[in-house]
C-alpha positions, -999 to +999 in steps of 0.1 A: +450-503-267+467-509-233+503-517-236+511-552-224+535-560-197+539-597-191+562-591-160+532-580-141+522-604-112+493-598-089+476-619-063+445-624-045+450-636-009+418-643+009+415-658+045+393-691+045+374-679+075+339-678+058+323-672+025+337-649-001+324-613+006+313-590-021+343-566-013+367-595-017+351-605-049+358-571-063+393-572-052+397-604-068+381-592-100+404-562-103+435-582-097+422-609-123+412-582-149+446-563-144+465-595-150+446-604-180+449-567-195+485-566-189+493-602-203+505-609-168+500-636-140+471-639-116+481-657-083+456-670-058+471-676-023+453-688+007+461-670+040+450-697+064+470-687+096+439-683+117+438-718+133+403-715+147+385-703+116+405-714+087+391-745+075+393-767+043+355-762+039+360-725+038+387-729+014+365-748-009+337-722-006+362-696-018+375-717-046+339-725-058+329-688-058+361-679-077+352-706-103+317-696-105+327-659-112+351-672-139+381-658-123+406-685-134+440-682-116+474-689-132+490-701-101+477-713-068+456-741-052+447-770-076+468-755-105+502-753-086+530-730-100+567-722-095+562-701-064+542-726-043+531-738-019+502-713-020+488-717+015+505-697+042+506-724+067+529-744+044+553-715+040+567-712+074+602-722+063+603-691+040+594-668+069+620-684+091+646-680+064+638-643+061+640-638+099+673-657+102+687-633+075+675-604+095+690-617+127+724-623+109+724-587+098+712-572+131+680-558+117+659-575+143+663-579+180+646-600+208+621-583+230+616-599+266+589-573+277+559-591+291+524-582+282+519-568+317+549-544+313+538-532+279+502-527+292+514-509+322+536-485+299+506-479+276+486-469+305+511-446+319+517-429+286+479-424+280+476-410+314+507-388+317+523-382+283+492-374+261+490-407+243+507-440+236+534-437+209+541-474+204+569-496+218+597-476+235+625-498+224+636-509+258+651-542+246+667-527+217+694-515+241+704-548+254+738-562+243+740-592+221+755-611+248+728-604+274+701-609+249+716-644+239+720-654+275+683-646+281+673-667+251+696-695+263+678-694+295+645-700+279+630-665+287+600-658+265+606-633+238+594-619+205+615-605+176+611-569+165+623-550+134+648-524+144+635-494+124+664-473+114+666-442+137+675-421+107+647-433+086+631-404+069+593-401+060+578-432+045+566-424+011+552-444-018+529-436-048+496-454-046+480-461-080+447-451-066+453-425-040+484-409-053+514-398-032+512-411+003+535-400+031+537-413+068+562-401+095+587-426+104+586-416+141+550-430+142+563-465+133+576-483+165+597-514+162+571-538+151+569-576+161+576-599+132+578-632+152+557-640+182+570-658+213+554-689+203+572-689+169+544-679+147+549-649+124+530-617+122+505-610+093+527-580+081+558-600+081+543-631+065+525-611+038+556-592+027+577-625+026+551-642+005+546-613-020+583-609-024+590-646-028+562-648-053+574-618-073+543-599-068+547-564-088+514-549-079+495-553-046+459-544-053+438-546-022+412-529+000+420-495+016+415-511+050+450-523+044+464-487+038+474-484+073+495-516+071+514-504+041+541-482+058+549-509+082+551-533+054+574-509+034+598-509+065+598-548+063+605-548+025+635-525+031+648-544+060+647-577+039+662-560+008+630-568-012+618-546-039+587-527-030+558-534-052+534-509-066+504-505-042+468-498-053+443-495-025+405-498-034+379-477-016+352-494+003+320-506-009+289-491+010+253-499+012+227-473-003+226-458+031+262-448+031+273-472+056+296-501+053+280-529+034+266-556+058+239-581+062+213-553+070+216-545+034+209-580+022+232-608+009+270-601+013+286-632+000+291-643-036+274-676-032+242-660-018+239-640-050+245-671-070+218-689-051+195-660-057+199-664-096+223-638-106+246-646-134+283-646-129+289-625-161+264-599-146+282-601-111+316-595-124+304-566-147+285-551-118+312-554-093+339-541-117+320-509-120+318-503-084+348-479-083+360-483-119+347-472-153+356-479-189+348-445-203+325-431-178+294-441-199+293-477-208+275-500-184+274-534-201+309-545-203+317-582-214+345-598-197+367-598-228+363-561-231+370-557-193+401-580-196+416-557-225+410-524-209+413-526-172+437-502-158+445-489-123+443-452-132+405-455-138+398-466-104+378-439-084+390-427-050+356-424-037+338-451-019+316-472-041+277-479-034+263-514-039+230-507-057+211-540-060+185-522-082+211-516-107+225-552-103+190-567-110+186-544-141+221-555-153+213-592-147+181-589-167+200-575-195+224-604-195+194-628-193+177-613-224+210-616-243+210-655-237+200-678-263+173-704-252+196-734-249+221-714-226+192-701-206+178-735-200+213-748-190+218-720-166+183-718-152+179-757-148+178-758-109+151-731-108+131-745-136+133-779-118+121-759-086+091-746-107+083-782-118+085-795-082+065-766-068+038-772-095+033-809-091+030-805-052-001-783-056-032-799-039-058-816-062-086-793-073-088-756-064-069-740-035-074-704-024-041-688-013-038-655+004-022-627-014+009-617+006+012-582+019+038-559+003+061-561+033+060-600+031+067-599-007+097-576-001+109-599+026+106-629+004+125-612-023+154-604+002+157-641+013+179-667-005+162-696-018+185-724-029+169-746-056+161-779-042+156-768-006+123-782+009+120-807-019+125-845-010+153-863-029+130-884-051+108-854-063+141-833-070+155-860-091+123-863-109+122-826-114+157-823-127+150-852-151+119-836-163+139-805-173+166-826-191+139-848-208+119-820-222+144-793-237+120-782-264+094-774-238+118-753-218+133-736-249+097-727-257+093-711-222+122-688-224+107-661-248+076-660-226+097-649-195+128-634-209+116-598-207+102-603-173+132-617-154+158-601-135+168-631-114+166-668-118+150-672-084+118-655-098+113-685-122+094-708-097+068-683-088+064-672-124+063-707-139+051-732-114+014-729-128+026-745-160+030-779-140-002-778-119-018-804-142-057-801-136-051-783-104-051-745-096-041-722-068-063-692-069-049-660-055-076-645-031-070-609-043-071-619-080-104-637-073-120-607-057-109-581-083-113-603-113-138-631-108-163-620-081-163-583-085-198-569-091-206-568-128-174-587-139-193-613-158-163-636-154-185-668-155-196-658-190-161-650-201-148-685-189-178-701-206-168-685-240-131-691-237-137-726-227-159-733-257-132-720-281-104-740-264-123-771-263-128-772-300-092-769-308-074-798-326-040-802-340-014-777-339-034-747-333-021-709-336-024-688-303-030-655-321-059-671-342-074-686-310-072-654-291-089-637-319-115-662-320-123-658-282-122-620-286-148-622-314-172-643-294-165-621-263-173-589-284-206-606-297-216-610-260-206-575-250-174-583-233-143-562-237-109-581-242-098-573-204-132-587-192-127-617-213-090-627-208-083-616-172-108-643-159-091-669-181-057-659-169-069-663-132-085-696-139-054-710-156-025-692-139-040-685-105-036-647-106-038-616-127-001-615-137+015-642-157+035-648-189+015-643-222-016-664-218-022-681-249+014-688-256+013-705-221-018-725-227-002-739-259+026-754-237+001-771-215-020-802-218-055-788-231-073-813-209-055-798-177-065-763-190-101-771-194-101-789-160-088-757-143-115-736-158-142-760-148-128-763-112-125-725-110-161-722-120-173-748-097-153-733-067-162-696-073-195-693-090 
């Protein structure tokens, strides 16, 4: 049992410049799980200081993704809290107050060097001195009187931290990487306030974390190079330095940084492809962390009781979508029918809409090549896309009005699903009515192959199905068909594969007779008749 520490305060601070990336989602999960394990506080802060890309729409995208994942925050947008506001653009006064204190204590100084002067110094250092070592402190030597006179004259200037000359090596103990050490001489007098009055990221984030009482900063290791600079700012402002925990990167299967070439990269893309939030949280948590080195399926309550920073791996993690699909399938199979119907409703509605749009009679459809199938699998399909509003509302209503039907469908596909976006392709045949789409490859391999005797098989099965009345039993019916088939010299595969193609359109479908029982028998018989007419 992990010892609780309610004083723990962590934060997730995304920039609303786009969707919530998978890497950011893992960072959010680690912060959230650590806060829950420790009995502490999880803060959500929006770092919206990029005026061109930070938008309200992007903020809402992030909040939606967080809510979908189930990462409830204790303080932040929409819930408030004692340390607000929780948007950086609304916290400028706190940055100014910190800067004024630094000015009063002589820990910052104005710098009047122009961009052209700095560029020239950089070029000269790179050409003659073996490399640029940072700002050379030219304006640090100005007297207070001269500096103030130039400010009063309206000369543009920035404010820089005066890093103590006698500052020794910058050291801290990272909760993931261990002891870290950076030479102080490599840290120049960094800018904390620009000439236009805006504040730099390193200064703003330190002020925010300090003013919000953040005790542990858990973030990606791309921020590791910022940390020694931020430590200097903490010290200059007399703020307590938090515990840092830097997370290794998430790589694609090829060992390169995760990007679009590996598939979807945002949380909402995975949501729209039919992954469950519980599976995503479980999967992302295990990219770089483990419970015991063996357990793979970790429910959220277990994660939130056992997440500790010392079990984070220093190695870069690998995003293995095959493992994610497997894990998602496990979570699907563990659902009960009611929960499944509720969660899968958009895709069930899509299956219905796809089904009722099938053309009357028999349609031959080409079998997609393997490459095309793989490409389709990589593409996100948002349920409802390509469906007119009236039909979509009808489809949603059909799911809502027939709960028993869709509950009965669940056991037919539970063992065969890894994502919800597979549902339309697997189940649309249930809603074709008397119509059927015949897969060309299935027709060639099952119905028209020499010696298949598919027309005889369909005639036998049709006779049995046509004679059914009342609440018939699928196993009894299948055995009756089998007996007639055997009497005619047909093996079960010869008998049932043609029926499957005639009813479901191809060689692969959920259990055949269980599916037929969920359909209108008149439609089933009509499909058999239409297939016979079209093929033989």
